[in-house]
BAFI-3210 file (N, C-alpha, C; in Angstrom, 3 decimals, decimal comma, padded with zeros to 6 digits):
// residues 259
n [1|2|3|4|5|6|7|8|9|10|11|12|13|14|15|16|17|18|19|20|21|22|23|24|25|26|27|28|29|30|31|32|33|34|35|36|37|38|39|40|41|42|43|44|45|46|47|48|49|50|51|52|53|54|55|56|57|58|59|60|61|62|63|64|65|66|67|68|69|70|71|72|73|74|75|76|77|78|79|80|81|82|83|84|85|86|87|88|89|90|91|92|93|94|95|96|97|98|99|100|101|102|103|104|105|106|107|108|109|110|111|112|113|114|115|116|117|118|119|120|121|122|123|124|125|126|127|128|129|130|131|132|133|134|135|136|137|138|139|140|141|142|143|144|145|146|147|148|149|150|151|152|153|154|155|156|157|158|159|160|161|162|163|164|165|166|167|168|169|170|171|172|173|174|175|176|177|178|179|180|181|182|183|184|185|186|187|188|189|190|191|192|193|194|195|196|197|198|199|200|201|202|203|204|205|206|207|208|209|210|211|212|213|214|215|216|217|218|219|220|221|222|223|224|225|226|227|228|229|230|231|232|233|234|235|236|237|238|239|240|241|242|243|244|245|246|247|248|249|250|251|252|253|254|255|256|257|258|259]
n.u [000,830|000,533|001,782|000,217|-002,226|-005,138|-006,756|-007,382|-005,424|-006,359|-004,657|-003,380|-005,586|-006,397|-004,193|-004,242|-006,698|-006,152|-005,015|-006,003|-006,851|-006,509|-006,909|-004,389|-002,285|000,014|003,372|005,836|008,899|010,487|013,181|013,873|012,776|012,283|011,912|009,684|007,764|007,584|006,355|003,896|002,853|002,412|000,115|-000,155|-001,568|-000,249|002,993|006,118|009,136|012,339|014,720|017,323|017,700|017,319|019,425|021,598|021,293|022,034|024,647|025,477|025,794|023,200|021,401|021,017|023,138|023,078|022,962|020,410|019,069|019,573|018,263|015,586|015,225|015,387|013,102|011,168|011,445|010,533|007,858|006,896|007,117|005,435|002,640|000,665|-000,453|002,328|004,703|007,406|010,430|011,946|013,822|014,993|014,264|016,400|017,775|016,318|014,175|010,791|008,832|010,237|010,938|008,391|007,502|009,452|009,268|006,623|006,913|008,028|005,944|005,270|002,978|003,065|005,081|007,774|008,935|011,458|012,578|015,322|018,493|020,414|023,061|024,204|023,085|021,446|018,448|016,041|014,811|011,546|009,561|010,679|010,715|007,965|007,171|008,453|007,093|004,522|004,937|005,573|003,143|001,519|002,612|001,936|-001,032|-002,156|-000,362|000,492|001,551|003,833|004,901|007,815|009,214|012,185|012,612|012,320|014,436|016,673|016,900|018,590|017,448|015,483|013,205|010,471|010,422|011,244|009,083|007,029|007,966|007,949|005,192|004,425|005,719|004,494|001,861|002,272|003,193|001,020|-000,804|000,452|-000,171|000,449|-000,446|-000,132|001,645|004,892|006,382|009,465|011,189|011,912|009,160|007,539|004,510|003,308|004,413|003,576|000,778|000,673|001,632|-000,271|-002,516|-001,690|-001,874|-004,502|-006,561|-005,796|-003,922|-001,281|001,978|004,005|007,081|007,749|009,395|011,898|010,751|008,933|005,521|002,961|001,415|-001,377|-001,746|-000,816|-002,783|-004,953|-004,137|-004,587|-003,013|-002,263|-000,595|002,110|005,529|008,510|011,058|014,559|014,744|013,813|015,345|017,893|017,619|017,217|019,681|021,287|020,409|021,125|023,887|024,323|023,638|025,544|027,849|027,556|027,847|030,495|031,786|031,518|029,088|025,537|023,354|020,699|019,396|019,504|017,910]
n.v [-001,195|002,208|004,980|007,133|006,195|005,240|003,027|-000,360|-003,124|-006,118|-008,341|-007,605|-007,425|-010,084|-011,320|-010,151|-011,088|-013,737|-014,011|-015,392|-015,900|-019,045|-020,367|-020,786|-019,094|-020,733|-020,427|-021,515|-020,393|-018,809|-018,398|-017,758|-017,492|-020,110|-021,678|-020,373|-021,072|-023,813|-023,811|-022,537|-024,310|-026,457|-025,765|-023,684|-020,581|-018,168|-016,560|-016,176|-014,452|-015,201|-013,472|-014,431|-016,874|-015,700|-013,855|-015,638|-016,972|-015,000|-014,699|-013,515|-012,803|-012,862|-010,016|-007,443|-007,080|-007,535|-005,502|-003,063|-002,760|-005,198|-006,986|-006,114|-006,611|-009,378|-009,984|-009,020|-010,863|-013,188|-012,445|-012,163|-014,797|-016,163|-015,344|-015,188|-013,648|-011,994|-011,679|-009,926|-010,479|-007,965|-007,278|-004,631|-002,643|-001,870|000,523|002,492|005,365|005,613|006,355|006,083|003,406|002,128|002,848|001,723|-000,982|-001,506|-001,269|-003,667|-005,397|-006,857|-007,318|-007,327|-007,249|-008,180|-006,512|-005,896|-005,441|-005,122|-003,665|-004,036|-003,362|-003,408|-005,528|-005,173|-004,640|-002,324|000,713|000,494|002,464|003,956|002,036|001,589|004,090|004,081|001,965|003,066|005,177|003,845|002,552|004,817|005,719|003,709|002,594|000,208|-001,878|-005,020|-005,417|-007,175|-007,234|-007,865|-008,892|-009,307|-009,716|-011,972|-013,606|-012,012|-010,208|-009,790|-010,734|-012,098|-014,823|-014,258|-011,462|-010,959|-011,994|-010,277|-007,863|-008,470|-008,716|-006,067|-004,692|-005,894|-004,957|-002,194|-002,123|-003,093|-001,067|000,913|000,298|-002,158|-005,198|-007,759|-009,487|-010,681|-012,498|-013,473|-016,626|-019,936|-020,963|-022,440|-024,253|-022,945|-020,331|-019,576|-019,527|-017,422|-015,181|-015,024|-014,406|-011,923|-010,397|-009,861|-010,942|-010,102|-010,868|-013,263|-014,254|-017,129|-018,970|-021,996|-024,831|-027,407|-029,960|-028,324|-027,151|-028,767|-027,863|-028,151|-027,945|-025,372|-023,984|-024,553|-023,086|-020,541|-019,211|-017,199|-017,186|-018,961|-019,310|-020,476|-019,553|-019,728|-022,431|-024,399|-023,776|-024,341|-027,114|-027,920|-027,276|-028,974|-031,459|-031,214|-031,135|-033,766|-035,176|-034,172|-035,138|-037,857|-037,869|-036,950|-039,135|-040,982|-042,207|-042,538|-039,853|-040,029|-042,335|-041,873|-039,660]
n.w [000,000|-000,823|001,045|000,728|000,208|001,706|001,661|002,495|001,327|-000,443|000,127|002,506|004,192|004,166|005,398|007,947|008,853|009,241|011,693|014,338|017,604|019,095|016,731|015,220|012,835|010,980|010,239|008,353|008,215|005,423|002,993|000,414|-003,061|-003,978|-001,620|-000,672|-002,580|-002,080|000,438|-000,137|-002,052|-000,426|000,779|002,626|003,748|003,767|003,686|005,407|005,783|007,276|009,121|009,725|008,103|005,529|005,486|005,651|003,217|001,513|002,043|004,430|007,993|010,536|011,956|010,874|009,137|006,447|003,571|003,305|000,852|-000,404|001,302|001,033|-001,684|-001,692|-000,193|-001,980|-004,068|-002,836|-002,368|-005,015|-005,919|-004,208|-004,226|-002,344|000,748|002,172|004,751|006,198|007,938|009,411|011,283|013,161|011,451|009,915|010,221|008,959|008,807|010,096|008,067|005,619|005,868|005,839|003,285|001,563|002,203|001,439|-001,279|-002,003|-002,049|000,159|002,844|005,523|008,541|010,756|013,597|015,860|019,306|019,805|019,625|016,839|016,637|019,134|020,453|022,577|024,518|023,387|024,750|026,060|025,664|023,612|021,566|021,289|020,328|017,863|016,588|016,532|014,799|012,431|012,035|011,618|009,241|007,457|007,599|006,795|006,973|008,359|011,443|013,333|016,453|017,954|021,044|022,848|025,499|027,171|026,520|026,531|028,711|031,822|034,305|037,058|036,256|036,793|036,776|034,168|032,767|033,591|032,545|029,832|029,444|029,969|027,882|025,673|025,943|025,634|022,990|021,574|022,142|020,737|018,180|017,049|015,401|016,282|018,827|019,712|021,842|022,063|022,068|023,416|024,592|027,384|028,327|030,512|030,428|027,908|028,241|030,045|028,567|026,575|028,098|029,022|026,743|026,473|024,815|022,300|019,273|019,605|018,823|018,767|019,066|017,439|018,711|019,143|021,192|022,371|023,073|021,146|017,996|018,182|020,938|021,425|020,096|021,786|023,959|023,125|021,259|018,374|016,203|014,773|014,506|012,806|012,614|012,136|011,921|010,010|007,785|008,796|009,190|006,536|005,374|006,847|005,930|003,246|003,569|004,394|002,059|000,265|001,446|000,931|-001,859|-002,002|-000,932|-002,889|-003,266|-004,090|-003,995|-004,521|-003,693|-000,975|-000,780]
ca.u [000,000|001,201|001,472|-000,792|-003,465|-005,629|-007,621|-006,650|-005,269|-006,936|-003,672|-003,201|-006,796|-006,356|-003,186|-004,732|-007,813|-005,639|-004,525|-007,165|-006,506|-007,116|-006,795|-003,159|-001,655|001,319|004,264|007,169|009,644|011,181|014,389|014,029|011,590|012,030|011,321|008,343|006,872|007,371|005,374|002,596|002,375|001,967|-001,210|-000,188|-002,245|000,614|004,405|006,886|010,578|013,079|015,904|018,556|017,877|017,514|020,795|022,511|021,173|022,698|026,054|025,725|025,224|021,989|021,664|021,027|024,398|022,708|022,548|018,950|018,577|019,609|017,192|014,309|015,149|015,074|011,689|010,377|011,454|009,622|006,491|006,530|006,998|004,410|001,277|-000,217|000,044|003,696|005,195|008,862|011,176|012,803|014,614|014,504|014,028|017,621|018,230|015,469|013,124|009,510|008,174|011,002|010,806|007,071|007,425|010,303|008,715|005,426|007,349|008,339|004,697|004,963|001,887|003,279|006,490|008,216|009,862|011,867|013,046|016,741|019,386|021,330|024,456|024,695|022,445|020,728|017,043|015,721|013,835|010,205|008,866|011,274|010,225|006,544|007,077|008,840|005,978|003,414|005,282|005,413|001,698|000,997|003,095|001,191|-002,068|-002,551|000,674|000,239|002,773|004,064|005,897|008,550|010,030|013,183|012,862|012,396|015,717|017,786|017,016|019,349|016,681|014,761|012,167|009,219|010,571|011,268|007,719|006,274|008,426|007,436|003,772|004,340|006,095|003,450|000,727|002,698|003,301|-000,344|-001,368|001,105|-000,737|000,811|-001,559|000,192|002,884|005,704|007,363|010,349|011,914|011,313|008,234|006,808|003,064|002,966|004,760|002,687|-000,518|000,826|001,742|-001,576|-003,377|-001,226|-002,282|-005,904|-007,400|-005,174|-003,120|000,072|002,830|005,037|008,055|007,760|010,767|011,980|010,388|007,922|004,125|002,523|000,525|-002,720|-001,737|-000,691|-004,122|-005,750|-003,678|-005,038|-002,035|-002,840|000,398|003,255|006,659|009,576|012,346|015,633|014,909|013,649|016,533|018,985|017,379|017,431|021,126|021,837|020,111|021,979|025,232|024,360|023,644|026,839|028,834|027,394|028,481|031,951|032,280|031,334|027,780|024,459|022,470|019,302|018,856|019,351|016,853]
ca.v [000,000|003,499|005,725|008,135|005,465|004,768|001,866|-001,601|-004,031|-007,438|-009,236|-007,200|-007,819|-011,539|-011,662|-009,731|-011,959|-015,063|-013,975|-015,696|-016,643|-020,364|-020,985|-020,081|-019,053|-021,390|-019,852|-022,121|-019,259|-019,070|-017,599|-017,376|-017,770|-021,550|-022,153|-019,800|-021,886|-025,075|-023,557|-022,267|-025,539|-027,349|-025,345|-022,620|-019,421|-016,988|-016,878|-015,236|-014,626|-015,158|-012,650|-015,224|-017,665|-014,841|-013,345|-016,727|-017,255|-013,895|-014,711|-012,606|-013,206|-012,158|-008,835|-006,261|-006,962|-007,472|-004,165|-003,024|-002,963|-006,636|-007,620|-005,784|-007,320|-010,771|-010,009|-008,847|-012,133|-014,091|-011,985|-012,497|-016,243|-016,729|-015,106|-015,143|-012,605|-012,218|-010,811|-009,943|-010,242|-006,808|-006,988|-003,374|-001,630|-001,625|001,902|003,410|006,058|004,930|006,622|005,440|001,959|001,704|003,029|000,759|-002,314|-001,598|-001,421|-005,081|-006,154|-007,454|-006,615|-007,443|-007,283|-008,299|-005,488|-006,345|-004,390|-005,273|-002,891|-005,012|-002,923|-003,704|-006,721|-004,810|-004,257|-000,913|001,210|000,115|003,644|004,281|001,064|001,856|005,271|003,646|001,193|003,989|005,953|002,935|002,395|006,053|005,804|002,742|001,995|-001,092|-002,863|-005,931|-005,307|-008,171|-006,592|-008,876|-008,486|-010,315|-009,622|-013,280|-014,245|-011,054|-009,528|-010,521|-010,595|-013,338|-015,198|-013,557|-010,078|-010,967|-012,217|-009,046|-006,859|-008,870|-008,351|-004,604|-004,306|-006,337|-004,033|-000,929|-002,269|-003,182|000,284|001,712|-000,045|-003,490|-006,119|-009,009|-009,385|-011,886|-012,676|-014,449|-017,583|-021,274|-020,828|-023,619|-024,030|-021,948|-019,006|-019,297|-019,124|-016,113|-014,106|-014,913|-013,669|-010,536|-009,700|-009,483|-011,336|-009,705|-011,972|-013,535|-015,127|-017,824|-019,738|-023,459|-025,251|-028,842|-030,253|-027,396|-027,563|-029,042|-026,855|-028,310|-027,427|-023,913|-023,501|-024,618|-022,029|-019,251|-018,599|-016,806|-017,283|-019,797|-019,143|-021,470|-018,881|-020,246|-023,873|-025,179|-023,514|-025,109|-028,528|-028,130|-027,268|-030,201|-032,547|-031,002|-031,568|-035,233|-035,614|-033,812|-036,070|-039,112|-037,635|-036,890|-040,461|-041,843|-042,845|-041,873|-039,126|-040,225|-043,350|-041,265|-038,656]
ca.w [000,000|-000,788|002,266|000,407|-000,050|003,004|001,518|002,757|000,198|-000,144|000,729|003,904|004,920|004,329|006,392|009,271|009,243|009,588|013,076|015,179|018,826|019,152|015,401|014,831|011,524|011,071|009,236|008,215|007,645|004,167|002,792|-000,985|-003,868|-004,060|-000,361|-000,592|-003,397|-001,371|001,497|-000,758|-002,684|000,646|001,187|003,631|003,174|003,819|003,889|006,216|005,729|008,533|008,841|009,767|006,892|004,356|005,554|005,304|001,782|000,825|002,409|005,556|009,280|010,962|012,766|010,020|008,410|005,035|003,111|003,282|-000,515|-000,675|002,067|000,417|-002,968|-001,361|000,183|-003,204|-004,815|-002,118|-002,624|-006,397|-006,056|-003,324|-004,689|-001,182|001,644|002,645|005,815|006,183|009,177|009,117|012,484|013,745|010,420|009,139|010,347|008,206|009,531|009,931|006,795|004,551|006,052|005,376|001,838|000,856|002,395|000,601|-002,669|-002,245|-002,106|001,461|003,522|006,956|008,943|012,143|014,088|017,193|020,213|020,098|018,773|016,244|016,776|020,477|020,993|023,798|024,394|023,226|025,723|025,630|025,157|022,306|020,589|021,066|019,468|016,518|016,049|016,264|013,606|011,288|011,859|011,028|007,867|006,640|008,452|006,270|007,245|009,473|012,242|014,378|017,320|018,717|022,180|023,220|026,941|027,825|026,232|026,604|029,998|032,848|035,535|037,369|035,299|037,077|036,324|032,704|032,293|033,826|031,594|028,516|029,417|029,864|026,521|024,753|026,033|025,026|021,538|021,056|022,223|019,700|016,884|016,553|015,204|016,953|019,602|019,569|022,919|021,435|022,891|023,538|025,722|027,836|028,366|031,538|029,929|026,776|028,796|030,682|027,581|025,916|029,028|029,086|025,516|026,623|023,687|021,038|018,739|020,105|018,009|019,522|018,300|017,552|019,014|019,450|022,573|022,845|022,901|019,776|017,418|018,745|022,306|021,333|019,755|023,010|024,860|022,600|020,363|017,083|015,123|015,141|013,595|012,906|012,624|011,283|012,145|008,789|006,970|009,398|008,892|005,101|005,135|007,438|005,001|002,079|003,956|004,387|000,660|-000,313|001,998|000,191|-003,152|-001,754|-000,639|-004,044|-003,277|-004,814|-003,085|-004,887|-002,812|000,349|-000,823]
c.u [000,862|000,825|000,442|-002,164|-003,945|-006,512|-006,833|-006,555|-005,879|-005,933|-003,447|-004,404|-006,821|-005,356|-003,676|-005,826|-007,362|-005,128|-005,695|-006,707|-007,253|-007,138|-005,552|-002,793|-000,262|002,180|005,621|008,074|010,507|012,355|014,634|012,771|011,251|011,390|009,922|007,352|006,586|006,280|003,980|002,016|001,906|000,610|-001,282|-000,741|-001,422|002,061|005,062|008,371|011,130|014,370|017,181|018,724|018,030|018,939|021,791|022,478|021,854|024,172|026,434|025,253|023,953|022,383|021,796|022,378|024,136|022,387|021,043|018,396|018,564|018,494|015,841|014,142|014,817|013,614|010,811|010,337|010,527|008,168|006,038|006,299|005,787|002,995|000,233|000,295|001,431|004,055|006,695|009,438|012,198|013,580|014,142|014,416|015,257|018,046|017,400|014,502|011,783|008,850|008,903|010,900|009,483|006,969|008,232|009,815|007,481|005,800|007,712|007,086|004,355|003,883|001,984|004,761|006,614|009,116|010,175|012,482|014,471|017,545|020,410|022,792|025,051|024,171|021,647|019,281|016,909|014,728|012,425|009,436|009,374|010,773|008,750|006,356|007,440|007,698|004,802|003,680|005,179|003,937|001,101|001,402|002,358|000,162|-002,477|-001,592|000,335|001,530|002,788|005,213|006,556|009,281|010,929|013,494|013,095|013,731|016,913|017,989|017,739|018,691|015,996|013,586|010,872|009,278|010,603|009,857|006,874|006,676|007,959|005,967|003,604|004,664|005,033|002,273|001,066|002,691|001,927|-001,024|-000,792|000,611|-000,338|-000,429|-001,387|001,469|003,568|006,746|008,300|011,022|011,224|010,408|007,594|005,321|002,677|003,247|003,882|001,328|-000,443|000,890|000,437|-002,531|-003,002|-001,670|-003,766|-006,784|-006,855|-004,226|-001,698|000,745|003,816|005,925|007,831|009,199|010,780|011,702|009,323|006,513|003,778|001,580|-000,871|-002,813|-001,612|-002,036|-005,016|-005,395|-004,026|-004,064|-002,678|-001,880|001,589|004,325|007,703|010,970|013,343|015,636|014,750|014,837|017,716|018,833|017,624|018,917|021,788|021,611|020,959|023,400|025,373|024,414|024,991|027,931|028,761|028,058|030,012|032,537|032,003|030,000|026,767|023,546|020,998|018,652|018,599|018,190|015,493]
c.v [001,242|004,212|006,804|007,509|004,853|003,528|000,586|-002,465|-005,380|-008,371|-008,892|-007,614|-009,324|-011,938|-011,313|-010,671|-013,349|-015,143|-014,149|-016,466|-017,962|-021,096|-020,407|-020,199|-019,645|-020,917|-020,552|-021,118|-019,657|-018,120|-017,206|-017,750|-019,257|-022,072|-021,585|-020,632|-023,238|-024,905|-023,344|-023,539|-026,567|-026,932|-024,255|-021,341|-018,140|-017,453|-015,783|-015,504|-014,665|-014,420|-013,475|-016,096|-016,829|-014,312|-014,417|-017,023|-016,184|-013,776|-013,800|-013,241|-012,415|-010,892|-007,567|-006,008|-006,884|-006,025|-004,138|-003,253|-004,448|-007,360|-007,353|-006,470|-008,787|-010,918|-009,906|-010,130|-013,153|-013,727|-012,395|-013,994|-016,792|-016,568|-015,140|-014,030|-012,963|-011,200|-011,011|-009,683|-009,158|-006,353|-005,685|-002,258|-001,228|-000,162|002,915|004,128|005,417|005,127|005,947|003,925|001,474|001,790|001,972|-000,674|-002,505|-001,829|-002,867|-005,909|-006,861|-006,638|-006,729|-007,427|-007,620|-007,114|-005,822|-005,217|-004,613|-004,437|-003,846|-004,630|-003,328|-005,022|-006,444|-004,446|-002,745|-000,512|000,973|001,296|004,048|003,331|001,295|003,058|004,932|002,880|002,096|004,802|005,105|002,741|003,635|006,174|004,858|002,039|000,596|-002,207|-003,706|-006,046|-006,356|-007,656|-007,628|-008,231|-009,636|-010,317|-010,989|-013,973|-013,312|-010,446|-010,416|-010,326|-011,921|-013,574|-014,437|-012,114|-009,996|-011,119|-010,952|-007,964|-007,188|-008,475|-006,842|-004,145|-004,719|-005,369|-002,687|-001,024|-002,407|-001,818|001,188|001,368|-001,377|-004,358|-007,398|-008,780|-010,738|-011,941|-013,824|-015,359|-018,927|-021,325|-022,163|-023,274|-022,943|-020,535|-018,619|-018,828|-017,728|-014,985|-013,942|-014,123|-012,193|-009,730|-009,354|-009,795|-010,914|-010,814|-012,039|-014,552|-015,829|-018,607|-021,231|-023,889|-026,728|-029,097|-029,340|-027,910|-027,775|-027,936|-026,933|-027,757|-025,913|-023,299|-023,494|-023,498|-020,636|-018,529|-018,316|-016,993|-018,079|-019,653|-020,227|-020,854|-019,480|-021,769|-024,731|-024,987|-024,314|-026,593|-028,834|-028,169|-028,521|-031,386|-032,427|-031,447|-033,080|-035,776|-035,330|-034,753|-037,420|-038,997|-037,633|-038,269|-041,480|-042,544|-042,082|-041,159|-039,423|-041,307|-042,786|-040,287|-039,270]
c.w [000,000|000,496|002,017|000,202|001,254|002,885|001,734|001,502|000,559|000,538|002,193|004,742|005,162|005,405|007,791|009,766|009,644|011,025|014,039|016,425|018,901|017,831|014,740|013,365|011,680|009,910|009,260|007,481|006,459|003,999|001,343|-001,752|-003,880|-002,779|-000,169|-001,394|-002,734|-000,311|000,914|-001,374|-001,656|001,213|002,237|003,009|003,158|003,978|004,723|006,000|007,151|008,281|008,805|008,526|005,635|004,341|005,144|003,814|000,945|001,199|003,544|006,864|009,551|011,718|011,954|009,360|006,904|004,662|002,894|001,884|-000,871|000,062|001,425|-000,935|-002,743|-000,977|-001,061|-004,024|-004,159|-002,415|-004,019|-006,566|-005,313|-003,863|-003,592|-000,274|002,205|003,711|005,956|007,569|008,884|010,341|013,136|012,700|009,638|009,124|009,586|009,139|009,236|008,573|005,643|004,647|005,472|003,855|001,093|001,037|001,513|-000,860|-003,004|-002,468|-000,813|002,153|005,042|007,262|010,419|012,442|015,538|018,004|020,696|019,123|018,168|016,387|018,120|021,026|022,254|023,510|024,276|024,306|025,193|025,054|023,791|021,228|020,279|020,149|018,030|015,856|015,690|015,005|012,348|010,990|011,197|009,561|006,938|007,519|008,026|006,656|008,472|010,280|013,351|015,234|018,219|019,898|022,598|024,719|027,571|027,590|026,412|027,993|031,014|034,210|035,832|036,422|035,531|036,591|034,804|032,145|032,468|032,835|030,175|028,383|029,253|028,444|025,510|024,761|025,393|023,505|020,897|021,083|021,143|018,306|016,315|016,430|016,012|017,737|019,654|020,690|022,531|022,457|022,901|024,765|026,087|027,933|029,361|031,041|028,755|027,268|029,398|029,660|026,806|026,805|029,066|027,873|025,520|025,430|022,336|020,572|019,302|019,186|018,945|018,567|018,521|017,796|019,390|020,927|023,134|022,625|021,427|019,306|018,015|020,161|022,318|020,956|020,995|023,976|024,341|021,708|019,011|015,912|015,635|014,076|013,837|012,840|011,646|011,193|010,889|007,853|007,488|009,082|007,421|004,774|005,711|006,492|003,736|002,378|003,942|002,957|000,001|000,188|001,282|-001,176|-003,011|-001,572|-001,754|-004,136|-004,103|-003,821|-003,360|-004,016|-001,429|000,374|-000,754]
res [m|s|t|a|d|s|s|p|t|p|l|a|a|r|l|r|a|l|h|v|p|g|r|p|l|v|l|p|n|v|w|d|a|a|s|a|r|v|v|v|d|a|g|f|p|a|v|a|t|g|s|a|p|v|a|a|s|l|g|h|p|d|g|e|v|v|p|v|a|e|m|l|a|a|v|a|r|v|v|r|a|a|g|v|p|a|t|a|d|m|e|r|g|y|g|l|g|p|a|e|f|a|e|r|l|a|a|t|g|a|v|g|c|n|l|e|d|v|d|p|r|t|g|r|l|v|d|a|g|e|q|a|a|f|l|a|a|v|r|a|a|d|p|d|l|v|v|n|a|r|t|d|v|l|v|r|a|k|t|p|a|r|e|r|r|a|e|a|a|r|r|m|r|l|y|l|e|a|g|a|d|c|v|y|p|f|g|p|l|d|e|e|t|t|a|a|v|v|a|a|a|g|g|r|p|v|n|v|l|a|w|p|g|g|p|a|t|s|r|l|a|e|l|g|v|a|r|i|s|y|g|h|q|l|h|t|a|a|l|r|h|l|g|e|l|v|a|i|v|r|d|g|g|s|p|f|a|a|g]
***
């Protein structure tokens, strides 16, 4: 959507409508056009990029090291290949001001984004009020954009678990008040913590990370989760499998039997 156009796009409306507490939108995060097509062909109604796998596919580490033009070009390729609503993991905006960020992201065709509250230059949490103001400015620049506000308090703060949970709840509420459509308390959450963050959101959509050993999708639905992400994990698994096939080739075997 153009920042001068206040009418919602059909893709943005579809993506927003998929965020239903208790009926979670499952997003196996993608990293390029080919992986996006795999996800769409499997029947998923939307796609989401992951910053770490996209960065790796472009030859960079995670943490806004990828030049912003390269990241946006990668997002645009995913959007073109997918043909369904696409949301992009844009870390903390790659140093762009809210208006420029919204305009350049809209130009890719993405109708949603993740924005997190960690400064990629320092790895430290951004002040909650500062992050809320940034989110509000992005929302003002593009009212149509589906904003998923991620907080890393649960994995970054060096405080007791109870204090981290309380701070995560406070940040989630601030970010929702600032205009976020969904909040994403990042980390490998157990059932108790998942229930707590869902309660803290007061019925608004909550995104959680799927992780090995964590609650199953069906259980996350029972707990009221609205969105489930896989982050870098599918990309890591795909590369691991590729490594196994390449090792077979190196050793003179046939990778086709292994595949």
